[in-house]
C-alpha positions as CSV (number, residue, x, y, z in Angstrom):
1,M,-18.2,44.7,13.1
2,Y,-19.3,47.9,11.4
3,T,-19.4,46.2,8.0
4,E,-22.5,44.3,9.1
5,L,-24.3,47.6,9.5
6,F,-22.6,49.1,6.4
7,D,-24.0,46.2,4.2
8,K,-27.7,47.0,5.1
9,I,-28.0,50.0,2.8
10,S,-26.1,51.1,-0.3
11,F,-24.3,54.4,-0.6
12,S,-26.9,55.7,-3.1
13,E,-29.7,54.8,-0.8
14,A,-27.9,56.5,2.1
15,K,-27.7,59.7,0.0
16,E,-31.4,59.5,-0.9
17,R,-32.3,59.1,2.8
18,V,-30.7,62.4,3.5
19,L,-32.3,64.1,0.5
20,S,-35.8,62.8,1.5
21,K,-35.9,65.0,4.6
22,S,-38.2,68.0,4.7
23,K,-38.4,71.4,6.3
24,I,-40.7,69.9,9.0
25,D,-38.0,67.3,9.8
26,I,-35.4,70.1,10.1
27,E,-37.5,72.2,12.5
28,S,-38.4,69.1,14.6
29,A,-34.7,68.3,14.9
30,L,-33.8,71.8,16.0
31,H,-36.7,71.7,18.6
32,S,-35.2,68.5,20.0
33,S,-31.8,70.2,20.4
34,H,-33.4,73.2,22.0
35,C,-35.0,70.9,24.5
36,G,-31.5,69.7,25.6
37,K,-31.6,66.3,23.8
38,P,-28.9,65.0,21.4
39,L,-30.3,64.4,18.0
40,N,-31.3,60.9,16.9
41,F,-29.9,59.6,13.7
42,E,-32.9,60.6,11.5
43,E,-32.8,64.1,13.0
44,Y,-29.1,64.3,12.3
45,L,-29.8,63.5,8.6
46,S,-32.3,66.3,8.5
47,L,-29.7,68.9,9.4
48,I,-27.3,67.6,6.7
49,H,-30.0,68.4,4.1
50,P,-29.3,71.5,2.0
51,T,-32.7,72.9,3.0
52,A,-31.3,73.3,6.5
53,D,-29.0,76.1,5.2
54,P,-31.2,79.0,6.3
55,Y,-31.1,77.7,9.9
56,L,-27.3,77.8,10.0
57,E,-27.2,80.6,12.6
58,E,-29.6,78.7,14.9
59,M,-27.5,75.6,14.5
60,A,-24.4,77.6,15.3
61,R,-25.9,78.8,18.6
62,L,-26.9,75.3,19.6
63,A,-23.5,73.8,18.6
64,L,-21.8,76.4,20.7
65,D,-24.0,75.6,23.7
66,W,-23.5,71.9,23.4
67,T,-19.7,72.3,23.0
68,K,-19.4,74.5,26.1
69,K,-21.5,72.0,28.1
70,R,-19.4,69.1,27.2
71,F,-15.9,70.6,26.7
72,G,-16.0,74.0,28.4
73,N,-13.6,76.5,26.8
74,T,-10.7,74.1,26.2
75,I,-9.2,73.5,22.8
76,S,-6.8,70.5,22.7
77,L,-3.8,71.2,20.4
78,Y,-1.6,68.6,18.8
79,M,1.0,68.4,16.1
80,P,1.5,65.6,13.5
81,M,4.9,64.0,13.0
82,Y,5.3,62.2,9.7
83,L,7.8,59.3,10.2
84,S,7.8,58.2,6.6
85,N,6.3,59.1,3.1
86,E,7.2,55.7,1.6
87,C,4.2,54.0,0.2
88,R,3.2,50.9,-1.7
89,S,-0.4,51.9,-2.2
90,S,-1.7,53.8,-5.2
91,C,-4.3,56.3,-4.1
92,V,-4.8,58.7,-7.0
93,Y,-5.6,61.8,-4.9
94,C,-2.7,61.5,-2.5
95,G,0.7,63.1,-2.7
96,F,2.4,60.0,-1.3
97,S,0.9,57.6,-3.9
98,F,3.3,55.0,-5.2
99,E,3.2,56.3,-8.8
100,N,4.3,59.9,-7.8
101,K,8.0,60.4,-8.4
102,I,8.9,62.2,-5.3
103,P,11.8,61.9,-2.9
104,R,11.1,59.2,-0.3
105,K,12.3,59.2,3.3
106,T,11.8,57.3,6.5
107,L,13.1,58.9,9.7
108,N,15.8,57.0,11.6
109,E,16.2,57.1,15.4
110,S,18.3,60.2,15.5
111,E,16.0,62.1,13.2
112,I,13.0,61.1,15.3
113,R,14.7,62.5,18.4
114,A,15.6,65.7,16.5
115,E,11.9,66.2,15.5
116,S,10.7,65.3,19.0
117,E,13.0,67.9,20.6
118,I,11.7,70.6,18.4
119,L,8.0,69.8,19.1
120,H,8.6,69.3,22.8
121,S,10.3,72.7,23.0
122,K,7.2,74.3,21.5
123,G,5.1,72.9,24.4
124,I,3.5,70.1,22.5
125,R,2.7,67.0,24.6
126,H,0.1,65.4,22.4
127,L,1.5,63.9,19.2
128,L,0.0,62.2,16.2
129,I,2.4,60.0,14.2
130,L,1.8,59.2,10.6
131,T,3.4,57.0,7.9
132,G,2.7,56.0,4.3
133,E,1.7,52.4,3.5
134,D,5.0,50.6,3.0
135,Y,4.6,47.8,5.6
136,S,8.1,46.4,5.0
137,I,9.8,49.6,6.0
138,T,7.5,51.0,8.7
139,N,6.7,47.6,10.1
140,L,5.7,46.8,13.6
141,E,9.2,46.7,15.0
142,Y,10.0,50.1,13.4
143,L,6.9,51.5,15.0
144,R,7.6,50.0,18.4
145,S,11.1,51.5,18.3
146,A,9.8,54.9,17.3
147,V,7.2,54.9,20.1
148,R,9.8,54.0,22.7
149,I,11.7,57.2,21.7
150,L,8.6,59.4,21.4
151,K,7.1,58.5,24.8
152,S,10.1,60.1,26.6
153,Y,9.0,63.4,25.0
154,F,5.2,63.2,24.8
155,D,2.5,62.4,27.3
156,S,0.0,61.2,24.7
157,I,0.8,59.4,21.4
158,S,-1.8,58.6,18.6
159,I,-1.1,56.8,15.3
160,E,-2.5,57.4,11.9
161,I,-0.9,54.7,9.9
162,Y,-2.0,51.8,7.7
163,P,-4.7,49.5,9.2
164,M,-3.4,46.5,11.3
165,D,-4.7,43.4,12.9
166,R,-6.0,43.6,16.5
167,E,-2.9,41.8,17.8
168,K,-0.6,44.4,16.4
169,Y,-2.7,47.2,17.8
170,E,-2.4,45.5,21.2
171,V,1.4,45.5,20.9
172,L,1.4,49.2,20.2
173,I,-0.9,49.9,23.1
174,E,1.5,48.0,25.3
175,E,4.3,50.2,24.1
176,G,2.3,53.3,25.1
177,V,0.1,54.3,22.1
178,E,-3.3,55.6,23.3
179,G,-5.1,56.8,20.2
180,L,-5.9,55.4,16.8
181,V,-7.0,57.4,13.7
182,V,-8.3,55.7,10.6
183,Y,-10.0,57.9,8.1
184,Q,-12.0,55.9,5.6
185,E,-11.3,58.5,2.9
186,T,-14.6,57.6,1.1
187,Y,-17.5,55.4,2.2
188,D,-18.6,55.0,-1.5
189,P,-17.5,51.5,-2.6
190,E,-17.5,52.3,-6.3
191,V,-15.4,55.5,-5.8
192,Y,-13.2,53.7,-3.3
193,S,-12.4,51.0,-5.9
194,N,-11.7,53.6,-8.6
195,Y,-9.4,55.7,-6.5
196,H,-7.4,53.0,-4.7
197,L,-5.6,51.0,-7.4
198,R,-3.1,48.8,-5.6
199,G,-1.7,47.9,-2.2
200,M,-3.5,46.9,1.0
201,K,-5.5,50.1,1.0
202,K,-7.4,48.7,-1.9
203,N,-9.1,46.4,0.6
204,M,-12.0,48.7,1.6
205,R,-13.6,46.2,4.1
206,Y,-10.4,45.7,6.0
207,R,-10.1,49.4,6.4
208,L,-13.7,49.8,7.4
209,D,-13.3,47.4,10.3
210,A,-10.0,48.8,11.5
211,P,-11.7,51.0,14.1
212,D,-13.5,47.9,15.4
213,R,-10.2,46.1,15.8
214,G,-8.8,49.1,17.6
215,G,-11.8,49.2,19.9
216,L,-11.4,45.5,20.7
217,A,-7.6,46.1,21.3
218,G,-8.4,48.8,23.8
219,F,-7.4,52.2,22.4
220,R,-8.6,55.0,24.6
221,R,-9.3,57.2,21.6
222,I,-10.4,56.3,18.1
223,G,-10.7,58.9,15.3
224,V,-12.7,58.4,12.1
225,G,-13.4,60.7,9.2
226,A,-14.3,61.1,5.6
227,L,-12.2,63.1,3.0
228,L,-14.8,65.4,1.6
229,G,-14.5,65.9,-2.1
230,L,-14.1,62.3,-3.3
231,S,-17.7,61.3,-3.5
232,D,-21.2,62.7,-2.8
233,P,-21.0,64.6,0.5
234,Y,-24.5,63.6,1.6
235,G,-23.8,59.9,1.3
236,E,-20.4,60.5,3.1
237,M,-22.1,62.3,6.0
238,F,-24.7,59.6,6.4
239,R,-22.0,56.9,6.6
240,L,-19.7,58.9,8.8
241,G,-22.4,59.7,11.3
242,E,-23.6,56.1,11.3
243,H,-20.0,54.8,11.8
244,A,-19.2,57.2,14.6
245,H,-22.5,56.6,16.4
246,Y,-22.0,52.8,16.1
247,L,-18.4,53.0,17.6
248,S,-19.5,55.3,20.5
249,K,-22.2,52.8,21.5
250,K,-20.2,49.6,21.1
251,Y,-16.9,50.8,22.6
252,W,-18.4,53.1,25.2
253,R,-15.1,53.2,27.2
254,T,-13.3,54.7,24.2
255,T,-13.6,58.3,23.2
256,I,-14.7,58.7,19.6
257,Q,-13.3,61.7,17.6
258,I,-14.5,62.8,14.2
259,S,-12.7,64.8,11.5
260,L,-14.0,66.3,8.2
261,P,-10.9,67.1,6.1
262,R,-11.6,68.6,2.7
263,M,-9.5,67.9,-0.3
264,R,-6.3,70.0,-0.7
265,P,-3.8,70.3,-3.6
266,A,-1.2,67.5,-3.7
267,Q,1.4,66.0,-5.9
268,G,-0.1,64.2,-8.9
269,E,-2.8,65.0,-11.5
270,F,-6.0,64.3,-9.6
271,D,-8.7,66.8,-10.8
272,K,-12.0,65.2,-9.9
273,T,-12.6,66.8,-6.6
274,I,-16.3,67.4,-5.7
275,F,-16.7,70.9,-4.4
276,V,-18.0,71.3,-0.8
277,S,-18.7,74.9,0.0
278,D,-17.9,76.6,3.3
279,R,-21.6,76.7,4.3
280,E,-22.1,73.0,3.6
281,Y,-18.9,72.2,5.5
282,V,-20.0,74.2,8.5
283,R,-23.5,72.8,8.5
284,F,-22.1,69.3,8.5
285,L,-20.0,70.1,11.5
286,F,-22.9,71.6,13.4
287,A,-25.0,68.6,12.7
288,L,-22.3,66.3,14.0
289,R,-22.0,68.3,17.2
290,L,-25.8,68.2,17.8
291,F,-25.9,64.5,17.1
292,L,-22.8,63.4,19.0
293,P,-22.2,66.0,21.7
294,D,-19.6,63.9,23.5
295,S,-17.4,63.3,20.5
296,G,-14.4,65.5,19.9
297,L,-14.5,67.3,16.5
298,V,-11.0,67.7,15.0
299,Q,-9.9,70.3,12.5
300,S,-6.5,70.3,10.8
301,T,-4.4,73.1,9.2
302,R,-6.0,72.1,5.8
303,E,-8.6,74.7,6.5
304,S,-8.2,78.5,6.1
305,I,-7.3,80.9,8.9
306,R,-10.7,82.5,8.7
307,M,-12.5,79.1,8.9
308,R,-10.4,77.9,11.9
309,N,-10.8,81.2,13.8
310,H,-14.6,81.0,13.3
311,L,-15.1,77.4,14.3
312,A,-12.7,77.1,17.2
313,G,-14.7,76.3,20.3
314,M,-18.0,76.3,18.5
315,P,-18.2,72.8,17.2
316,I,-14.4,72.2,17.0
317,T,-12.6,70.9,20.1
318,H,-9.3,69.5,18.8
319,M,-7.0,71.3,16.4
320,S,-3.6,70.7,14.8
321,V,-1.2,73.6,14.8
322,E,2.0,74.6,12.9
323,S,1.8,71.3,10.9
324,R,4.3,69.9,8.5
325,T,3.2,67.0,6.3
326,D,6.7,65.8,5.3
327,P,9.0,63.5,7.3
328,G,11.7,65.6,8.9
329,G,9.8,68.8,8.1
330,Y,10.2,70.4,11.5
331,S,14.0,70.1,11.2
332,G,14.0,71.9,7.9
333,G,14.2,68.9,5.7
334,E,13.3,68.5,2.0
335,E,9.8,69.2,0.6
336,L,8.3,65.7,0.7
337,K,4.8,66.8,1.8
338,Q,1.6,64.8,1.5
339,F,-0.6,67.8,0.7
340,E,-0.7,71.6,0.9
341,I,-1.7,73.1,4.2
342,E,-3.6,76.4,4.5
343,D,-3.1,77.7,8.0
344,T,0.6,78.2,8.4
345,R,0.5,80.3,11.7
346,K,3.1,79.6,14.4
347,I,1.9,78.2,17.8
348,E,2.3,81.6,19.5
349,E,0.0,83.4,17.0
350,F,-2.5,80.7,17.0
351,T,-2.8,80.4,20.8
352,E,-3.1,84.2,21.1
353,M,-6.1,84.0,18.8
354,L,-7.7,81.3,20.9
355,R,-7.2,83.3,24.1
356,K,-8.7,86.4,22.6
357,K,-11.8,84.4,21.9
358,G,-11.9,83.3,25.6
359,L,-10.7,79.8,24.8
360,D,-8.1,77.8,26.8
361,P,-5.5,76.1,24.6
362,V,-4.4,72.8,26.1
363,F,-1.2,71.1,25.0
364,K,-1.4,68.0,27.1
365,D,-3.9,65.1,27.1
366,F,-4.9,65.0,30.7
367,D,-7.1,61.9,30.3
368,R,-4.1,59.8,31.4
369,A,-4.9,60.8,35.0
370,F,-8.1,58.7,34.8
371,L,-6.0,55.6,34.4
372,Q,-5.0,55.9,38.0
373,V,-8.6,55.8,39.3
374,P,-9.4,52.4,41.0
375,D,-11.7,50.1,39.0
376,R,-14.2,50.0,41.8
377,I,-14.7,53.8,41.5
378,V,-15.1,53.8,37.7
């Protein structure tokens, strides 16, 4: 399990490993990439270092080259569907946190169908479903029922819900779920403890090993990420790179995807966000692309229009579009959102931008075709 690797170095030591890198280390890492070799872990850490900032344009050219080699000109588009905002966990930075006095809602079967019909009519075939952390309401049977409805509308379904045991993941895979997303939020144990006050989410180690349980269960895609702004970004990027690399090696039949969401305004009084500049954010993404060229890099509508236009197809390969973060939001329901989004463009406008950049927006996960290849050929 990843926790065995996680325990070998503290978060503060991880941060210092990044900050110990020099200009010589940075230039050596860039030379490796120019020679057509993915970075090793130490080289990756070099490009996270703030001293790498003057090399940003060179990193951008290399990231674009690697992305085109591995992903061509395609951008995979998906939309999130929030099934519920009911939550028993207290996460002080989250709009769904138990203490926040907001209207709570869990979609019933007819509401799930109504949302599905809207998204299907927009051309979406790759869906990400999300819930809060109220295990009694959005329990396994509720999720199984929802997936049975959704798979008649969508070719590919992923889940971003509370962590589960391997056996429950296996049940959802049997129902037709292909992807698992578990963002760690923060890899800093002290900050994690301070910001997660109650509920199952308070158990950091159980969350850390959720991607492992998903890999053992057999998900075809696993997404990991850190919410930038909760703790020191250099420690977070050390851990995120370490975690994604570990998963890609151990579960080599599974596609690993990585996301770097930044904090956005949400319900509540959280005001301790650590600022991560646009240049830092972009440098982190470029470093990830050069380190893990086969991993999809995911960007949500949290980011600005300018940022999303700039990064599409350079390091970013998967993007959400026209998102709503409230249950029933596509049907024009109440404002029950988890956080504020930044890019509010409609699908038509967004795909037009991609095509003008020479990119090919893809609404369907075509990986399913590979399931039909005989084992002897794989």
